[in-house]
C-alpha positions in Angstrom: 0.0 0.0 0.0 1.4 3.3 -1.0 2.2 5.9 1.7 1.9 9.7 1.2 3.6 12.4 3.5 1.1 15.3 3.9 3.0 18.7 4.8 0.4 20.4 7.2 -2.6 18.8 8.7 -5.2 21.3 9.1 -8.7 21.7 8.3 -8.1 22.4 4.6 -6.1 19.0 4.4 -9.0 16.9 5.4 -10.2 16.6 1.8 -6.8 15.4 0.8 -6.5 12.8 3.6 -9.9 11.4 2.7 -9.1 11.1 -0.8 -5.9 9.5 -0.4 -7.8 7.0 1.8 -10.2 6.3 -0.9 -7.3 5.6 -3.2 -5.8 3.0 -0.7 -2.9 5.6 0.4 -1.9 5.6 4.0 -0.9 9.2 5.3 2.1 10.4 7.6 0.6 13.9 8.2 3.0 16.8 9.6 1.8 20.0 11.6 3.1 22.3 14.1 -0.1 22.2 16.1 -0.4 19.1 18.3 -4.2 19.3 17.9 -4.1 19.4 14.0 -7.4 18.2 12.7 -5.8 15.8 10.3 -3.9 13.9 12.7 -7.1 12.1 13.8 -7.7 10.8 10.1 -3.8 10.0 9.4 -2.2 6.6 10.1 0.8 8.5 11.5 1.5 12.1 12.5 4.3 14.1 13.6 4.4 17.5 15.2 6.9 19.4 13.6 7.2 23.2 12.3 6.9 22.4 8.5 9.0 25.4 7.7 11.8 23.5 9.5 13.0 21.7 6.5 15.8 19.9 8.5 13.4 18.2 10.9 10.9 17.5 8.1 13.6 15.4 6.0 14.7 13.7 9.1 11.2 12.5 9.6 10.9 11.6 6.0 14.3 9.7 6.3 13.2 7.9 9.6 9.6 6.5 8.1 11.6 5.4 5.0 14.1 3.4 7.3 11.1 2.1 9.3 9.7 0.1 6.2 6.9 2.8 5.8 8.4 3.7 2.4 6.9 7.2 1.4 5.8 7.3 -2.0 5.0 11.0 -2.4 4.6 14.2 -0.5 2.0 16.8 -0.8 1.7 20.4 0.4 -0.6 23.3 -0.7 1.8 25.8 -2.4 0.3 28.9 -0.5 1.1 27.3 2.7 4.9 26.9 2.0 5.1 30.4 0.3 3.3 32.2 2.8 6.1 30.8 5.3 8.7 32.3 3.3 10.7 29.1 2.0 
């Protein structure tokens, strides 16, 4: 089963998680907020500042090593650009 890393897990990402599940894709959700709405729907989640690329990459590497091979990533472009990356 494919796995997807979703960068951001707020209310706007809920439809992405739901569609991923319809396609048989498991989701690793990342968000800085411990109570991010998408965490409840995701198979895995990590609380991390998504603008902190070093730690985001570390999480991706760790999940790849744990046999939860990530097959893709998704982020809403405006969330990244607003963060100044």
